[in-house]
N, C-alpha and C positions, 0 to 999 in steps of 0.2 A: 747178254743172252740168258734166256730162261729155260731151264731143264727141269725134268721131274723124274723121280724114281717111285714107282708104284709097287708096293709089297704085296704079292699075290701068289706066293709059292705054297701056302699051307692048304691042307685038305679041309679043315673045319669039321672036326669029328663030331662036334655037338649038333651039327645040322642033321646028322644021321642019314646022310645021302652019299651016293657015289659021285655026284656032281661036285666039281670044284666050288667051294663056297662063293667065290666072287662071281661065278656064272649063274647063281640063282637069280631069277627074274624079279623085277619090281615094275609093275604095270606092263611095259612093252619092251624092256631091254634088261640085260644082266646088270646087277648092281655096279659092276666095274664100269659099265658104259657111262653112268652118271659122272663118275670121277674123270674119265677121259674127256667127256663133254665139257666139264668145268675147267679142266686144264687147257683145252683148246680155246675156250672163251677168253682166257687171259693171256693168249698168245704164247703159250709154252711151245718152244720150238722142237725140243727133243724129249720124247716120253719113253722111258725105259721101264718095261714091266718085268719084275722079277718073278719067274715062274718055277714051278716044281711039280706038284701034284697035277695030273692031267694037263700038262703044259701045252700039248698040241691043240687042245680045244680052245685055249685062250689065244694062242698064236693065230689060229685060223679065224677067230672072231675079230681080231684087231690087227690086220696085216699092215696097217699104216703106222704102227708103233714099232719100237725096238724091244729086244728081249734079252734077258740074262737068266741063265739057269742056276738055281740054287739047290743042289743035291749033294750031301744031306742038308737039312735046314738047321743051322746052328745059331739062330737069333737074328734080330733086325740089323745089327751091325754087320754080321756075316753076309746078309742079303745085299747090303750096299757094297761090300767088298767085291761082289761078283760083277758090278756094273763098270767094268774097266774101260768100256768105250767112252765114258764121260770124263776120265781122269785128266785129260788135257784141255778140257773146255774152260772157258772163262765164264764169268757171270754167276748166276745163282741157281741152286738146285733144290727143289722142293722134294721132301721125302714124305710119302703119304701112304696110309694103309689102304689096301684094295677093298676092304669091307666097310668103308665109311661113305656110302653113296649120297648122304644128305648135305655134304659140304657145298657151299655156294661159290660161284665165281667171285662174288664181292669179297668174301673172306679170303680167298686165295690171293686176290689182288692186294688186300691189306697186308697180308703176310709178306708178299714179295716187296712191297714198298717199305714196310717196317724194317726189312733187313738191309736196305741200302746203307752201305758204310759199316755194317756190322759183320761179325763172323758167323753168327747163327741167331735166328729168332725162332722160338717155338711157341706154339699155341698152348695156352693154359686155360684152366677153368677153376672156378671157386665152388667147392662143395662143402656142405656142413660136415660130412663124413667122407674122408678121403678113400675109405674102403680099400680095394685092391689096387688102386692106381699109384703110380710113382709120384713122389712129393717133390715140389719145387723148392729149392734152397736158394735164397737170395742173400747178397751182402748188404752192407750199410748204405751203398749207393743204389740199391734196388736192382742191380744186375744179377742175373742168374749165374750161380757158380756151380751148381750140380743138380742132378735129378737122382733121387734115391728110390729104387724100385721098392714096392711095398714089402716084398719078402725080405728085403735087406735093411728095412728101416729100424732105427732105434725107437724105443718108446716115445722119446721126445719128438722125433721126426714124424711119427705117426699122427701127432697133433696138428701138423700143418694142413691147412684147408685148401691150399692151391695145389692143383694136381696137373700132371702132364696129360695133354689132350691127344698126344700121339702124332703130331704133325710138325715138321721142321722145315725151315728154309736156311740153307747153308751158303756161304761163299764157297763156290765149287772147289777152288784151289785149296782152301783151308780144310775142306772135307776130305779130299783124296790125299792130301799130303800128311794127314794125321790118322786116317782110318785104320792103318795097320798097327796103331798103338793100342787098340782095344784088346783087353784080356778077358779070360773066362773065369776069373776068381770071384764068382757070385753063386747064389743059391742054385741057379739053373745050369751053371757051367756053359753059358752061352755068351756070345759077343753082343753086348747091349749097345745099341746106337745111342742110348741116353748117356753113356759114359763119355761121349764126345763133348758134352757140355763142360764137364770138369776138365777134360784135356785142353780145350780151347781157352777156357777162363784162366787156367793155370799159366798159360802163355801170355796173359795180359790182353787177350782178344775179347772184344765185347760180345756178350751173349744176352739177348733180350728175351723177355717173356711177353707175349701178346695175349691178353685175356679175351677169350671169345665171349660174345654176349649171349648167343643162343647155344646152350649146351647140346641141344638135339643135333646140331650140325655135325658134331664130331662123334655121334653115336656109332659105336661099332656093332656089327651084327655077328653073333655067335651061334644063334639057334633060330628056329622058325618063329618063336615068339617075338624076338627082336626084329626079324625080317618083316613080320606083319606091322610092327610099330613104324618101321621105315616106310612101308607101303602106305600106311594111313597118313603119315606126315607128308609124303610126296604128293599124294592125292589131294590133300587139303591145300598144300602150297599152290598146286597148279589150278585147282578150282577157284581159290580165292583170287588169284591173278586175273582169271577170266571174268569173274563177277565184277571186279573193279574196272574191267574194260567194258562193262555194259552187257555181258552175256547173262541171260536169266537162266540160272541153274536151279530148278525147282527144289531139288533135294541133293545138296552136295555130298551127303554121306552115301548116297546110292548112285553116284555118277563118277565115272572114271574117264579121265582125259589124258592122253599121252603127252609127253613133253614137247614133241615136234608138231603137234596139231596147230593149225591156224584157223581162226574163227572170225567171221565178219561181224557186222553190227545187226541189232534187232533179231538176235537168234534166241530161241527158247529151247531148253533141253529138259525133258521130263525124266522122272526117276528110272533107274535100272537101264541106263544107257552107257555104253562103252565106246569111246572114239580113240583110235590108236594109229600108230604109224605116221606116215607123212600126209595124213588127211588134211584137206583144205575145205572149210565150210564157208559158203558165201553169205550174203546178207538175206535177212527175212526168211531164215530157214527154221522150220519147226521139226524137232526130232521127238517123236512120241515114245512112250515107255517101251522097254524091252527091245531096243534097237542096238545093233552092233555095227560099227563102221570102221573099216581098216584100209589104210592106203587108198583112199577114194577122194575124188573131187566132187563136191556137191555145189552146184551153181545156185544162183539166187532164187528165192521164192519156191524152194522145194519143201515138200512135207514127206517125212519118212515115218511110217507107221509100223511098229513092231516087226522090223525086218533086219536082215543081215546083208551088208554090202561090203564087198572086197574088191579092190583093184578096178573100180569102175568110175566112169565119169557120168554123173547124173545131170542131165541138161536142165536148163532153167525152167521153172514152173511145173515140174513133174511131181506126181504123187506116187510114192513107192509103198506097196503093201496095202493092207496088213498081210503078214505071213509070207513075204517075198524073200528070196535068196538070190541076190544079184552078184555073180562072181565073174570077174574078168581074168585076164592073163597076168601072171606075176611080172612078165617082162614089159607090160604096157597096159594102159587103161583101155577098157572096152567102153564104148559109148552106149548108154542106155536111154532110149527114148520110149519110156513105158507109157 
């Protein structure tokens, strides 16, 4: 069985916003939504979101998930302690930060598979300068024996270039039978989940480190500058996918396409176009500059010229615009035979 714990209790003070950090949008959904989507894509059966600051807004947004309350917030290990509903489960449990929306299902699948037969597998990354990240300490057999937080590193440990990427896959029974061994004897006086590595390895259990190839996948978002970086990365990832599928995007830097959009063949999209929601674009469609389409169905051979379309079905062969605003009912598509 595959489980996941998503850490989403913090406020994110550097965002300088009253909105919970994980609810800040990227294209057409909160950053947390990308993580939930990726977990669902690799058949994660139980997803527990650890909430705290503005908990109700997160619970309302993701009613198909489970929740654990963390108040006060005393570290990542303390967050996992709150997820008592998973303590009897078998299988594997992924622990992931709620502010890392760029992670792909492919990486999550590698992490789950790497941990088969092991007690814990953590994602790591190689940096020239480990900076403020926790350092990975390995033994002679290349197994991970501990993670030392940057604030607690010795001068020698600070020279280590392999750092903790902040994502873990545990054998669930090993995790919950040892989680209460965590202590707060560190610089922050918090329960560090990273200390689980040393606890498990000291018991002779295998702890692996899986080096991630694309460092951007585990990028954490702490302020609006990093939020924009994630936005640009997601936009580029989606646009590149569609161009490889044969969609002609005239200027990818000025085109925004949501993750759930479907596009047919022989489609051309001009600059300053935004297509979001559950939109379905048919074949031989031309979308001219400055158009916005949301939750619409566009049939074949349609031309949309500098117009906004929401919750509408545009029938085959129609030309919309310029300067049209076609708005349907949110509860169903209106048919537009313009």
